[in-house]
C-alpha positions as CSV (number, residue, x, y, z in Angstrom):
1,X,29.1,54.7,33.7
2,X,26.5,57.5,34.0
3,X,26.4,57.8,30.2
4,X,25.8,54.1,30.0
5,X,23.0,54.1,32.4
6,X,21.3,57.0,30.6
7,X,21.7,55.1,27.3
8,X,19.8,52.0,28.6
9,X,17.3,53.9,30.8
10,X,14.0,52.1,31.5
11,X,10.7,54.1,31.5
12,X,7.5,53.0,33.1
13,X,4.3,53.3,31.0
14,X,1.3,54.3,33.0
15,X,-1.1,53.2,30.2
16,X,0.3,49.7,30.2
17,X,1.1,48.7,33.8
18,X,2.7,45.4,32.9
19,X,4.9,46.8,30.2
20,X,8.1,48.9,30.2
21,X,9.8,50.8,27.5
22,X,13.5,50.8,26.9
23,X,15.6,52.6,24.2
24,X,15.3,49.4,22.2
25,X,11.8,48.0,22.4
26,X,8.6,47.4,24.5
27,X,8.4,44.2,26.5
28,X,6.0,42.5,28.8
29,X,7.0,41.5,32.3
30,X,4.6,38.6,32.3
31,X,5.8,37.4,28.9
32,X,9.4,37.8,29.9
33,X,9.0,35.9,33.1
34,X,7.0,33.1,31.6
35,X,9.3,32.4,28.7
36,X,12.3,32.6,31.0
37,X,10.7,29.8,33.1
38,X,9.8,27.9,29.9
39,X,13.4,28.1,28.6
40,X,14.8,27.0,31.9
41,X,12.3,24.4,33.0
42,X,10.4,23.5,29.8
43,X,9.5,19.9,29.0
44,X,8.2,18.5,25.7
45,X,4.9,16.6,25.9
46,X,3.0,15.0,23.0
47,X,-0.6,14.7,22.0
48,X,-1.6,11.1,22.5
49,X,-3.5,10.8,19.3
50,X,-1.5,12.9,16.8
51,X,2.0,13.0,18.3
52,X,2.1,16.8,18.0
53,X,4.6,18.2,20.5
54,X,3.9,21.0,23.0
55,X,6.3,22.9,25.3
56,X,5.2,23.4,28.9
57,X,6.6,23.4,32.5
58,X,5.3,21.6,35.5
59,X,4.5,22.9,39.0
60,X,4.4,20.7,42.1
61,X,1.1,19.0,42.8
62,X,0.6,17.5,46.3
63,X,-0.5,13.9,45.9
64,X,-0.1,12.9,49.5
65,X,-2.3,10.0,50.6
66,X,-3.9,9.9,47.1
67,X,-3.7,7.1,44.6
68,X,-4.2,9.6,41.8
69,X,-1.2,10.9,39.8
70,X,-2.0,14.6,39.3
71,X,-0.1,17.2,37.4
72,X,-0.2,21.0,37.0
73,X,1.2,22.5,33.8
74,X,1.8,26.0,32.4
75,X,2.0,26.5,28.6
76,X,1.8,29.3,26.0
77,X,-1.7,30.5,25.2
78,X,-3.1,29.2,22.0
79,X,-0.7,26.3,21.6
80,X,-3.5,23.8,21.2
81,X,-3.9,22.2,24.6
82,X,-7.4,22.4,26.0
83,X,-9.7,20.5,28.5
84,X,-10.0,17.0,27.2
85,X,-6.6,16.9,25.6
86,X,-4.6,13.7,26.3
87,X,-0.9,14.1,26.5
88,X,2.0,11.8,27.1
89,X,5.1,12.6,29.2
90,X,7.9,10.4,30.5
91,X,5.9,7.3,29.5
92,X,2.7,8.4,31.3
93,X,-0.6,9.5,29.9
94,X,-2.5,12.4,31.3
95,X,-6.0,13.8,30.7
96,X,-6.2,17.6,30.8
97,X,-9.2,18.5,33.1
98,X,-9.5,22.2,32.9
99,X,-8.0,25.5,31.8
100,X,-7.7,28.7,33.9
101,X,-9.9,31.6,33.1
102,X,-8.6,34.3,30.7
103,X,-6.3,36.5,32.8
104,X,-3.5,37.3,30.3
105,X,-2.6,36.5,26.7
106,X,0.7,34.9,27.4
107,X,0.1,31.6,29.1
108,X,-2.5,29.2,30.5
109,X,-2.5,26.8,33.4
110,X,-4.2,23.4,33.5
111,X,-4.6,20.4,35.8
112,X,-4.3,16.9,34.6
113,X,-4.8,13.4,35.9
114,X,-3.2,10.1,35.0
115,X,-5.3,8.1,32.5
116,X,-3.9,4.7,33.4
117,X,-6.8,2.6,32.2
118,X,-7.1,1.6,28.6
119,X,-10.7,0.9,27.5
120,X,-10.7,-1.3,24.3
121,X,-14.0,-1.8,22.5
122,X,-14.9,-2.8,18.9
123,X,-17.1,-0.5,16.8
124,X,-18.9,-2.4,14.1
125,X,-19.9,0.7,12.1
126,X,-16.3,1.8,11.5
127,X,-14.8,-1.6,11.9
128,X,-12.3,0.0,14.3
129,X,-11.0,-1.3,17.5
130,X,-11.0,1.7,19.9
131,X,-8.3,1.8,22.6
132,X,-9.0,5.0,24.7
133,X,-7.1,6.1,27.9
134,X,-9.5,6.7,30.8
135,X,-9.2,7.7,34.4
136,X,-11.5,5.8,36.8
137,X,-12.7,8.5,39.2
138,X,-15.5,6.6,41.1
139,X,-16.0,3.0,41.9
140,X,-18.8,1.6,44.0
141,X,-19.7,-1.9,45.1
142,X,-17.2,-3.9,43.2
143,X,-17.3,-6.7,45.8
144,X,-18.6,-10.3,45.9
145,X,-22.2,-10.7,46.8
146,X,-22.4,-14.0,48.5
147,X,-25.4,-16.2,48.8
148,X,-26.1,-19.8,49.6
149,X,-26.0,-20.6,45.8
150,X,-23.2,-18.5,44.3
151,X,-20.9,-15.5,44.6
152,X,-21.5,-12.6,42.1
153,X,-19.3,-9.7,41.5
154,X,-21.3,-6.5,41.1
155,X,-20.7,-2.8,40.9
156,X,-20.3,0.3,38.9
157,X,-17.4,2.5,37.8
158,X,-17.3,6.0,36.3
159,X,-14.5,6.9,33.9
160,X,-13.3,10.1,32.3
161,X,-11.5,10.7,29.0
162,X,-11.3,13.5,26.4
163,X,-14.3,14.4,24.2
164,X,-13.0,13.5,20.7
165,X,-13.8,11.6,17.6
166,X,-12.8,8.3,19.2
167,X,-14.7,8.6,22.5
168,X,-17.8,9.7,20.5
169,X,-17.8,6.2,18.9
170,X,-18.4,4.7,22.3
171,X,-21.9,3.2,22.6
172,X,-24.2,1.9,25.4
173,X,-23.9,-1.9,25.8
174,X,-20.4,-2.1,24.4
175,X,-18.2,-4.4,26.6
176,X,-14.6,-4.1,27.7
177,X,-12.2,-5.6,30.2
178,X,-10.3,-3.4,32.7
179,X,-9.1,-3.5,36.3
180,X,-9.7,-7.2,36.4
181,X,-13.4,-7.2,35.5
182,X,-15.6,-7.2,32.5
183,X,-17.8,-4.2,32.1
184,X,-20.7,-3.0,29.9
185,X,-21.3,0.7,29.2
186,X,-24.6,1.8,30.6
187,X,-24.4,5.6,30.0
188,X,-22.2,8.3,28.5
189,X,-22.1,12.1,28.4
190,X,-19.9,14.9,27.1
191,X,-19.3,18.2,28.8
192,X,-16.6,20.9,28.6
193,X,-14.3,18.7,26.6
194,X,-14.6,15.7,28.9
195,X,-16.2,12.4,28.1
196,X,-17.8,10.6,31.1
197,X,-19.0,7.0,30.9
198,X,-20.6,4.8,33.5
199,X,-20.1,1.1,33.3
200,X,-21.4,-1.9,35.2
201,X,-19.6,-5.1,36.1
202,X,-20.7,-8.2,34.2
203,X,-19.6,-11.8,34.6
204,X,-18.0,-12.0,31.1
205,X,-18.5,-11.0,27.5
206,X,-21.9,-11.8,26.1
207,X,-20.3,-13.4,23.0
208,X,-17.0,-15.3,22.8
209,X,-14.2,-13.0,21.8
210,X,-11.6,-14.5,19.5
211,X,-8.9,-12.4,17.9
212,X,-7.3,-13.8,14.7
213,X,-4.5,-12.6,12.4
214,X,-3.8,-14.0,9.0
215,X,-1.2,-13.1,6.3
216,X,-2.7,-13.7,2.9
217,X,0.8,-13.8,1.3
218,X,1.9,-15.3,-2.0
219,X,4.2,-18.2,-1.2
220,X,6.6,-17.5,-4.1
221,X,8.4,-14.3,-5.2
222,X,11.1,-13.4,-7.7
223,X,14.4,-11.8,-6.9
224,X,14.0,-8.0,-7.0
225,X,10.3,-8.0,-6.3
226,X,9.0,-5.3,-3.9
227,X,5.5,-5.5,-2.4
228,X,3.5,-4.2,0.5
229,X,2.3,-7.0,2.6
230,X,-1.0,-7.0,4.4
231,X,-2.6,-9.1,7.2
232,X,-6.2,-9.5,8.1
233,X,-7.0,-8.8,11.7
234,X,-10.4,-9.8,13.0
235,X,-12.5,-10.1,16.1
236,X,-14.9,-13.1,16.0
237,X,-14.7,-13.0,12.2
238,X,-15.4,-9.2,12.0
239,X,-12.6,-7.3,10.4
240,X,-10.6,-4.7,12.3
241,X,-9.2,-2.0,10.1
242,X,-6.9,-0.2,12.5
243,X,-4.6,-2.8,14.1
244,X,-1.0,-1.9,15.0
245,X,1.0,-4.4,13.0
246,X,4.8,-4.9,13.2
247,X,6.5,-6.9,10.5
248,X,9.9,-8.8,10.5
249,X,11.8,-11.3,8.5
250,X,13.8,-14.3,9.6
251,X,16.4,-13.7,6.9
252,X,16.9,-10.2,5.6
253,X,19.4,-11.5,3.0
254,X,16.4,-13.2,1.3
255,X,13.6,-10.8,2.2
256,X,14.1,-7.5,3.9
257,X,11.0,-5.9,5.3
258,X,10.1,-2.6,7.0
259,X,8.1,-2.5,10.2
260,X,5.1,-1.3,8.2
261,X,5.3,-4.3,5.8
262,X,7.2,-3.2,2.7
263,X,9.1,-6.3,1.6
264,X,12.0,-6.4,-0.8
265,X,13.3,-9.7,-2.2
266,X,17.1,-9.2,-1.8
267,X,18.2,-12.7,-2.5
268,X,17.1,-16.2,-3.4
269,X,16.0,-19.0,-0.9
270,X,13.3,-19.4,1.7
271,X,12.6,-17.4,4.9
272,X,9.8,-16.8,7.4
273,X,7.8,-13.5,7.4
274,X,6.3,-12.6,10.8
275,X,3.5,-10.2,11.5
276,X,2.9,-9.1,15.2
277,X,-0.4,-7.6,16.3
278,X,0.7,-5.3,19.1
279,X,-2.6,-4.7,20.9
280,X,-3.3,-8.4,21.4
281,X,0.1,-10.1,21.4
282,X,-0.7,-12.3,18.3
283,X,1.8,-13.3,15.7
284,X,1.2,-15.0,12.3
285,X,4.0,-16.5,10.3
286,X,4.2,-17.4,6.6
287,X,7.0,-19.2,4.7
288,X,8.0,-17.6,1.4
289,X,10.4,-18.7,-1.3
290,X,12.3,-16.3,-3.5
291,X,13.3,-17.6,-7.0
292,X,16.0,-16.3,-9.3
293,X,14.7,-13.9,-11.9
294,X,14.2,-15.8,-15.2
295,X,16.6,-14.9,-18.1
296,X,14.9,-12.5,-20.5
297,X,13.9,-14.0,-23.9
298,X,14.9,-11.8,-26.8
299,X,12.9,-12.6,-30.0
300,X,13.0,-11.0,-33.4
301,X,12.0,-12.0,-37.0
302,X,12.6,-11.1,-40.6
303,X,9.6,-10.6,-42.8
304,X,10.1,-11.1,-46.5
305,X,10.2,-13.8,-49.3
306,X,12.4,-16.9,-48.9
307,X,13.2,-16.7,-52.7
308,X,14.6,-13.9,-54.9
309,X,14.5,-13.8,-58.7
310,X,17.5,-13.2,-60.8
311,X,18.0,-9.6,-61.6
312,X,15.4,-8.5,-59.0
313,X,15.3,-6.7,-55.7
314,X,13.5,-7.9,-52.5
315,X,12.6,-5.9,-49.4
316,X,12.9,-7.3,-45.9
317,X,11.6,-5.9,-42.6
318,X,12.8,-6.5,-39.1
319,X,10.5,-6.9,-36.1
320,X,11.7,-7.0,-32.5
321,X,9.6,-8.1,-29.5
322,X,9.8,-7.3,-25.8
323,X,10.6,-10.1,-23.4
324,X,7.0,-11.2,-23.3
325,X,7.4,-12.4,-26.9
326,X,4.2,-10.6,-27.9
327,X,4.6,-6.9,-27.6
328,X,6.6,-5.3,-30.4
329,X,9.5,-3.1,-29.4
330,X,10.0,-0.3,-31.8
331,X,13.0,1.2,-29.9
332,X,15.5,-1.4,-31.2
333,X,17.7,-0.4,-34.2
334,X,18.4,-3.3,-36.6
335,X,21.9,-4.4,-37.7
336,X,21.8,-6.3,-41.0
337,X,24.5,-8.4,-42.7
338,X,24.8,-11.0,-45.5
339,X,26.3,-14.4,-45.2
340,X,27.3,-15.2,-48.8
341,X,28.9,-18.3,-50.5
342,X,31.9,-17.5,-52.6
343,X,29.9,-17.6,-55.8
344,X,27.7,-14.7,-54.6
345,X,30.3,-12.5,-53.0
346,X,30.4,-9.2,-54.6
347,X,27.2,-9.9,-56.5
348,X,24.4,-9.9,-53.9
349,X,24.2,-6.7,-51.9
350,X,22.1,-4.6,-49.5
351,X,21.3,-1.6,-51.7
352,X,19.2,0.5,-49.3
353,X,18.0,0.7,-45.7
354,X,15.2,2.8,-44.3
355,X,14.2,2.3,-40.7
356,X,13.6,-1.4,-40.1
357,X,13.4,-2.2,-43.9
358,X,16.2,-3.0,-46.3
359,X,16.5,-3.8,-50.1
360,X,18.5,-6.8,-51.3
361,X,19.5,-7.1,-55.0
362,X,20.7,-10.1,-57.1
363,X,22.2,-9.7,-60.6
364,X,20.6,-11.5,-63.6
365,X,23.5,-13.9,-64.2
366,X,22.1,-17.4,-64.8
367,X,25.2,-18.9,-63.1
368,X,23.7,-17.9,-59.8
369,X,20.5,-19.8,-60.2
370,X,19.8,-22.2,-57.3
371,X,22.4,-20.7,-55.0
372,X,21.4,-19.7,-51.4
373,X,22.6,-17.1,-48.9
374,X,21.7,-16.0,-45.4
375,X,20.3,-12.6,-44.3
376,X,21.4,-12.0,-40.7
377,X,19.6,-9.7,-38.2
378,X,20.8,-8.6,-34.8
379,X,21.0,-5.3,-32.7
380,X,23.8,-3.2,-31.4
381,X,23.8,-5.0,-28.0
382,X,23.8,-8.5,-29.7
383,X,20.9,-9.6,-27.5
384,X,18.7,-10.3,-30.6
385,X,19.8,-12.9,-33.1
386,X,18.0,-14.4,-36.1
387,X,18.7,-15.3,-39.8
388,X,16.7,-16.0,-43.0
389,X,17.8,-18.3,-45.8
390,X,17.1,-16.9,-49.3
391,X,17.3,-18.9,-52.6
392,X,18.0,-17.4,-56.0
393,X,15.4,-18.6,-58.5
394,X,14.5,-17.9,-62.1
395,X,11.4,-15.9,-63.0
396,X,10.7,-18.5,-65.7
């Protein structure tokens, strides 16, 4: 046992008071303790905007007699979290408010607060609808102001979110609905990663707000077609380029469709295609019909004279066309044959073939004059079929 203790002896390093040296390696007490806690109590949180995952662990935050939902988290230094980050955990959204001062290179500590208010505004410049989580941290005077003539709701609210590319698109005079009231933004500022806006209660939007969704779909498809469907989302006729759309089909045996709108015609018949706009609970539906694919049309032709002189040789060339009937298909290998009456058998023959061209020879016997035969053309698959009638004539 003594030998074993000596083998695994631990030596204190005066030059590095938070490190120890063993016979194997140097290690940090802070690092060791932190990652032990992370492995035992670690939780995965996600960035609200990108979905990037971070590992951290929570410490108790006393929320007694508070309506706020506060958190305190510890996480590895340099993992990407910072003041203004918005994370999701267990279905809740939190705004990271701060980050402790630099005390070690192992971990950081931050406080967060629940961003349970979603501010949705429309930015005409980017044609985006912005939906940004906020925390309302101060609210004053949101009460009815009664007079002999009318009651008016008035008041201000201050909100906090992260300073990012989305919150930077917020502008003064933009309107939104939250917490049971309509508001207009009267000021905004950005500091230490936090976006702060002040908004005032208004009676309602200055312009009517009508959200519309339309699927500009073709009503007819052909079996086997695959296409990416789109839908036009708009606010008061102004397009919104970033709606969250979910697609579905009433009959996947006719049209199967992914949630992002890739449709495949898997059968024939009719079915309904639905598009759901998640942010505004709007659905548009279109009826589509899937037809059977038309049978392909195989066309070919024989180019050459319809008469052949006694004792002469004619050349004939085959042409094959794709199913559009216009574009020549040079990949088809021709298969030639002669359909001869008994008088011409053994006398008329194909003497040479080069590519798509053949030579046909007739002897000079006058007894063959006026007789006809057929020159047949097909291909190895038998899809293409045509024939040409050729008459034996005299040069005189």
